[in-house]
C-alpha positions in Angstrom: 0.0 0.0 0.0 1.1 3.5 -0.7 0.0 4.7 2.7 -0.1 2.7 5.9 -0.8 3.4 9.6 1.6 2.6 12.4 0.1 1.4 15.6 2.8 2.9 17.8 2.5 6.5 16.7 -1.1 6.5 15.4 0.0 8.5 12.3 -0.3 7.5 8.7 2.9 7.0 6.7 3.6 7.2 3.0 5.6 4.9 0.8 6.3 4.9 -2.9 9.1 5.0 -5.5 9.8 8.4 -7.1 10.2 8.8 -10.9 14.0 8.9 -10.4 14.0 5.6 -8.6 14.3 7.0 -5.1 12.4 5.2 -2.4 10.3 7.6 -0.4 9.0 6.6 3.0 8.2 8.8 6.0 5.4 10.0 8.2 2.5 12.0 6.8 2.2 13.7 10.2 -1.5 13.0 10.4 -3.8 10.4 12.0 -6.4 11.3 9.3 -6.3 9.0 6.3 -7.8 11.5 3.9 -5.1 14.1 4.9 -2.4 11.5 4.6 -3.7 10.5 1.1 -3.7 14.1 0.0 -0.2 14.6 1.2 1.0 11.5 -0.6 -0.6 12.5 -3.9 0.7 16.1 -3.7 4.3 14.9 -2.9 4.2 12.3 -5.7 3.0 14.9 -8.2 5.8 17.3 -7.1 8.4 14.7 -7.6 7.0 14.0 -11.0 7.3 17.7 -11.9 10.9 17.7 -10.7 11.8 14.7 -12.9 9.8 15.5 -16.0 9.7 19.4 -16.1 12.9 20.2 -14.2 11.5 22.0 -11.2 13.7 22.6 -8.2 14.8 19.1 -6.8 13.0 18.1 -3.7 15.5 17.9 -0.8 14.8 16.1 2.5 15.6 16.8 6.1 18.3 14.1 5.8 20.0 16.0 2.9 20.0 19.2 5.0 21.4 17.5 8.0 24.3 16.0 6.1 25.2 19.3 4.4 24.9 21.2 7.6 27.3 18.9 9.4 29.7 19.0 6.5 29.7 22.8 6.5 30.0 23.1 10.3 32.8 20.5 10.6 35.0 23.3 12.1 32.6 24.1 14.9 33.9 23.3 18.4 30.3 22.4 19.3 29.8 20.1 16.3 29.0 17.2 18.6 26.2 19.2 20.2 24.8 19.8 16.7 24.9 16.1 16.0 23.0 15.3 19.2 20.4 17.9 18.4 19.9 16.7 14.8 19.7 13.1 16.1 16.9 14.2 18.4 14.9 15.7 15.4 15.4 12.7 13.1 12.4 10.6 14.4 10.1 13.5 13.5 11.5 14.6 10.1 13.6 11.7 8.8 12.9 11.3 5.0 10.5 14.3 5.0 10.9 16.8 2.2 12.1 20.2 3.5 9.2 22.1 1.9 6.8 19.9 3.7 8.2 20.8 7.2 5.7 23.3 8.6 5.8 25.5 11.7 2.9 23.5 13.2 4.9 20.3 12.8 7.9 21.8 14.5 6.0 23.2 17.5 4.2 19.9 17.9 7.4 18.0 17.9 9.4 20.2 20.3 6.6 19.8 22.9 7.8 16.2 23.2 11.2 17.4 24.5 11.4 17.1 28.3 14.1 19.7 28.8 13.8 23.3 30.0 12.9 26.2 27.7 16.5 27.1 27.1 17.4 23.6 26.0 14.4 23.4 23.7 15.4 26.7 22.2 18.9 25.3 21.3 17.2 22.5 19.4 14.8 24.9 17.6 17.7 27.3 16.8 19.7 24.5 15.0 16.6 23.4 13.0 15.8 27.0 12.1 19.3 27.7 11.0 19.3 24.6 8.8 16.0 25.6 7.2 17.2 29.2 6.6 20.3 27.9 4.9 18.2 25.7 2.7 16.3 28.8 1.6 18.9 31.5 1.5 22.1 29.8 0.6 21.4 26.4 -0.8 18.3 27.4 -2.8 16.6 24.2 -1.8 13.2 25.6 -0.7 11.3 28.7 -1.6 10.6 29.8 2.0 11.7 28.4 5.4 8.9 28.0 8.0 8.8 30.4 10.9 10.3 28.8 14.1 9.1 30.4 17.3 11.4 30.1 20.4 10.2 29.8 24.0 10.5 32.8 26.3 13.2 32.3 28.8 14.3 34.4 31.8 17.6 36.3 31.5 20.6 34.3 32.7 21.4 34.6 36.3 24.2 36.6 37.8 25.4 34.6 40.8 28.2 36.3 42.7 29.8 36.3 46.2 31.2 38.9 48.5 34.9 38.9 49.1 34.3 37.5 52.6 32.3 34.5 51.2 35.0 33.8 48.6 37.7 33.9 51.3 35.7 31.4 53.3 35.4 29.1 50.2 39.2 29.3 49.5 40.0 28.3 53.0 37.9 25.2 52.7 39.4 24.1 49.3 42.2 21.5 49.1 45.6 23.2 48.6 46.0 22.1 45.0 42.5 23.5 44.1 43.1 26.9 45.7 45.6 27.9 43.0 43.4 27.5 40.0 40.3 28.9 41.8 42.2 32.1 42.7 43.6 32.3 39.1 40.1 32.0 37.7 38.9 34.8 40.0 42.0 36.9 39.0 41.5 36.5 35.3 37.7 35.8 34.8 38.6 32.8 32.5 36.3 29.9 32.0 37.1 26.5 33.5 38.3 24.9 30.3 40.7 27.8 29.6 42.1 27.9 33.2 42.7 24.1 33.3 43.9 24.0 29.7 46.4 26.9 30.2 49.9 25.9 28.9 53.2 27.5 29.7 53.8 28.3 26.0 50.8 30.6 26.3 52.1 32.6 29.2 54.6 35.5 29.2 55.5 36.5 32.8 57.8 39.3 31.7 55.1 41.0 29.7 52.5 40.0 32.2 50.1 38.5 29.6 48.6 35.1 28.7 46.5 34.2 25.7 44.1 31.6 24.5 43.9 30.5 20.9 40.6 31.1 19.1 40.0 27.5 18.6 39.9 27.1 22.4 38.0 30.2 23.2 34.2 30.3 23.2 33.8 33.2 20.7 36.3 31.7 18.3 38.8 34.5 18.4 42.2 34.7 19.9 42.0 36.2 23.4 44.7 38.0 25.4 44.6 38.0 29.2 46.2 40.8 31.2 47.8 39.2 34.3 47.4 41.2 37.5 49.7 40.6 40.5 47.5 37.9 42.0 47.6 35.9 38.7 51.4 36.4 38.4 51.9 35.0 42.0 49.8 32.0 41.2 51.7 31.3 38.0 55.1 31.6 39.7 53.9 29.2 42.4 53.2 26.6 39.7 56.5 27.0 37.9 58.4 23.7 37.4 55.5 21.4 38.4 54.7 20.3 34.9 56.4 20.6 31.6 53.5 21.8 29.5 50.5 22.6 31.7 50.2 25.2 34.4 47.8 23.4 36.7 48.4 19.8 37.6 47.8 17.3 40.4 50.2 14.4 41.2 52.1 15.1 38.0 49.1 15.1 35.6 47.2 18.0 34.1 43.9 18.7 35.9 40.9 17.8 33.7 37.9 18.6 35.9 37.3 21.3 38.5 33.8 20.5 39.5 34.8 17.7 41.7 33.5 16.1 44.9 36.1 18.1 46.8 34.9 21.3 45.3 31.3 20.6 46.2 32.3 19.6 49.7 34.2 22.9 50.2 31.1 24.8 49.1 29.0 23.0 51.6 31.5 23.6 54.5 31.7 27.3 53.5 27.9 27.5 53.7 27.5 28.4 50.0 24.7 26.9 48.0 23.4 27.3 44.4 26.9 28.1 43.1 28.6 26.5 40.1 32.3 26.6 39.1 31.4 28.9 36.2 29.9 31.4 38.7 33.5 32.3 39.6 33.5 34.2 36.3 30.4 36.0 37.4 32.1 36.9 40.7 35.1 38.5 38.8 32.9 40.5 36.5 30.6 41.6 39.4 33.6 42.8 41.5 35.1 44.7 38.5 31.8 46.5 37.8 31.2 47.4 41.4 34.7 48.9 41.5 33.8 51.1 38.5 35.2 49.2 35.5 33.5 50.6 32.3 31.3 48.2 30.4 33.5 48.4 27.3 36.6 47.4 29.3 34.7 44.5 30.9 33.7 43.3 27.5 37.3 43.2 26.3 38.6 41.5 29.5 36.1 38.7 29.3 36.1 38.3 25.5 32.5 38.9 24.8 31.6 39.8 21.2 28.8 42.2 22.2 28.1 44.5 25.1 24.9 42.6 25.8 26.7 40.1 28.0 28.7 42.8 29.8 25.5 44.8 30.5 24.1 41.9 32.6 26.3 43.3 35.3 25.5 47.0 34.9 22.8 46.9 37.6 25.5 46.2 40.2 27.0 49.6 39.8 24.5 52.3 39.0 26.8 55.0 40.4 27.4 56.4 36.9 23.7 57.3 36.7 23.8 59.4 40.0 24.6 62.6 38.1 21.6 62.2 35.9 19.3 61.1 38.8 20.4 64.3 40.7 18.7 66.4 38.1 15.3 65.4 39.6 16.3 67.1 42.8 15.9 70.6 41.3 12.5 69.8 40.0 11.2 68.2 43.1 12.7 70.7 45.6 11.0 73.6 43.9 7.7 71.8 43.6 7.0 71.0 47.3 8.6 70.9 50.7 9.0 67.7 52.7 7.2 68.0 56.0 9.3 67.5 59.1 8.8 64.5 61.3 6.8 65.0 64.5 6.8 62.9 67.6 3.8 60.6 68.3 2.2 60.3 71.7 4.1 57.1 72.3 7.4 58.7 71.5 7.6 57.4 68.0 8.1 59.4 64.8 5.5 60.0 62.1 5.2 62.2 59.1 
């Protein structure tokens, strides 16, 4: 039969051989037999037009997935793309790209059990693939709209200097060095633990991370303050290539049982290793570091990330807020407080 129903999903599936000999088989995305039959007939007719008249060849989700992975082979997060594409396959495997509709996408993503942010990552990859198919590959006339889920802005979790000192005291000695270095530089965990001596210049007081190892893909220079310099000097000679090691081997993971135990002893909860980066940024902003400088220090491509910390230091707005004084002071007088019968104060 050219259409058949699967008991497991409840949807009808289509199956036929295209004029060019290609075997077509995938879901019709409908539990209604009439709709499935219409979809089957329409797709078969379109394939005939491609073969006989020379219309734009019909490309499938699988074709797009293969080309996407080929073009993105340089991405550091390529494995993430593969995982996401693998998740979409049961819904769109074998389906013609032009047949993928917004409603299908929204219906499918509802089956994902992750949070809104995770769902959005899956939607973003699929949307990017479909847009490439339209705008660069010329495979479809128009990509479907893909609506993302609303998500709250990322948290900014930071600690006071006293809380950080308490944490450092609770850490094993070998962990203190790279935690202090992370706070002194604002680097991510992977860049701290992966730091090599050939990427450090103590005389010039700089270190750098190659673009292929940095999140934004660009080479990143790190100015080394006195604290960072002291940490590096304390590690000199302990390993031939890597700065941070334990028992002769480079450290691969910082979020360890010992780290979590130290947090617990210090009375700190809801705190991740990556939050050390938030601590550094928060301290700099509170000390008056301009947003543009913060952006360069932390290697963000746009000011949007840096401005997440702006609320921690609104002092630069004080001059503008003071302009309201003139308007208000000439408008009315604030009554003096008077004593109540019980000796309290009231307006």
